[in-house]
C-alpha positions as CSV (number, residue, x, y, z in Angstrom):
1,M,32.2,39.9,37.9
2,I,30.9,36.4,37.3
3,P,28.6,36.1,34.3
4,V,25.6,33.9,34.7
5,R,23.9,32.3,31.7
6,H,20.3,31.0,31.9
7,L,19.5,27.9,29.9
8,A,15.9,26.7,29.7
9,P,14.6,23.3,28.7
10,A,14.2,22.5,25.0
11,G,11.0,23.9,23.7
12,S,11.0,27.0,25.9
13,I,10.3,30.3,24.3
14,L,13.5,32.0,25.6
15,F,16.9,30.9,26.7
16,T,17.1,27.4,25.1
17,E,20.7,26.6,24.1
18,G,21.4,28.2,20.7
19,G,18.0,30.0,20.8
20,V,16.9,33.6,21.4
21,G,18.5,35.1,24.4
22,S,20.7,32.1,25.3
23,E,24.1,33.7,24.8
24,I,25.8,36.3,27.0
25,R,26.6,39.4,25.1
26,P,30.2,39.7,24.0
27,A,30.7,43.1,25.8
28,V,29.7,41.4,29.1
29,L,32.2,38.6,28.5
30,T,34.9,41.1,27.7
31,A,34.2,43.0,30.9
32,A,34.3,39.8,32.9
33,W,37.9,39.0,31.7
34,D,38.5,35.3,32.2
35,A,35.8,34.8,34.8
36,P,34.0,31.5,34.6
37,V,30.5,31.5,33.2
38,V,28.0,30.0,35.6
39,I,25.1,28.1,34.0
40,K,21.7,28.3,35.7
41,R,18.4,26.7,35.0
42,F,16.2,28.5,37.6
43,A,15.4,32.1,38.4
44,D,17.7,32.0,41.4
45,A,21.3,32.0,40.2
46,F,22.3,30.0,43.2
47,Q,19.8,27.2,42.8
48,G,21.2,24.1,41.1
49,A,24.2,26.2,39.8
50,T,27.8,26.6,40.7
51,L,27.8,30.2,41.8
52,M,28.6,29.4,45.4
53,E,31.8,27.6,44.2
54,H,33.2,31.1,43.5
55,R,32.1,32.6,46.9
56,D,35.7,33.1,48.0
57,C,36.2,35.8,45.4
58,I,32.9,37.5,46.1
59,E,32.5,40.1,48.8
60,V,30.0,42.4,47.1
61,L,27.5,40.6,44.9
62,P,26.4,42.9,42.1
63,I,23.3,41.7,40.4
64,C,21.8,42.8,37.1
65,G,20.1,41.1,34.3
66,M,17.0,40.1,32.4
67,M,13.6,40.3,34.0
68,T,14.0,42.2,37.2
69,R,10.9,40.5,38.7
70,N,12.3,37.1,38.1
71,C,16.1,36.4,38.0
72,V,17.2,39.6,39.7
73,V,14.7,39.4,42.6
74,F,15.1,35.6,43.1
75,T,18.9,35.8,43.2
76,A,19.0,38.9,45.4
77,M,16.5,37.5,47.9
78,S,18.0,34.0,47.9
79,R,19.1,32.7,51.3
80,D,22.4,31.8,49.6
81,A,23.0,35.6,49.0
82,D,22.8,36.4,52.7
83,P,26.6,36.2,53.3
84,F,27.2,38.9,50.7
85,R,26.7,42.6,50.4
86,V,24.0,42.5,47.6
87,R,24.0,45.4,45.2
88,V,21.3,45.4,42.5
89,I,22.3,47.6,39.6
90,G,18.9,48.9,38.7
91,D,19.6,50.4,35.3
92,L,21.2,47.2,33.9
93,R,18.1,45.2,33.5
94,A,15.2,44.4,31.3
95,A,11.5,44.4,32.2
96,L,8.4,44.1,30.1
97,I,7.0,47.4,31.5
98,A,8.7,50.1,33.6
99,P,6.2,50.0,36.5
100,V,6.9,46.3,37.1
101,H,10.6,47.0,37.2
102,L,10.2,49.9,39.6
103,I,7.9,47.9,41.9
104,A,10.5,45.1,42.0
105,L,13.4,47.5,42.7
106,N,11.4,49.1,45.5
107,A,10.8,45.7,47.1
108,L,14.4,44.8,46.8
109,G,15.4,48.0,48.6
110,A,14.4,46.4,51.9
111,K,17.2,43.8,51.7
112,T,19.7,45.0,49.2
113,E,21.4,48.1,48.0
114,V,19.9,49.4,44.8
115,T,22.3,51.5,42.7
116,T,23.1,52.5,39.2
117,V,25.9,51.9,36.7
118,A,27.2,55.4,37.3
119,E,27.5,54.8,41.0
120,V,29.5,51.6,40.7
121,R,31.6,52.3,37.7
122,P,35.3,52.6,38.6
123,R,36.7,56.1,38.1
């Protein structure tokens, strides 16, 4: 697991450094062990970020996160994601309203595997 942290420009409503939503939850960091945290500033976690520097340790690219219709969709559909088996974990996400989330997951199903936490959790 490689945690990705979104930071927005100063004055943004969400994700400004030190502001609301800018920190990765401690439980996620614990689950990631000592993995490096990738900082991103765009919806696509590959764009302008260092995620591809870690591609040698990635075979399956699990994606989950805030705003299914933004960060999750843009990262999963990125051309940079093409070399990986992309797996969107549909129940680890946030969306303003459920129908928007479900529409985004349905669209992602054409290119990615959409799964749940229970399906990917090690036994």
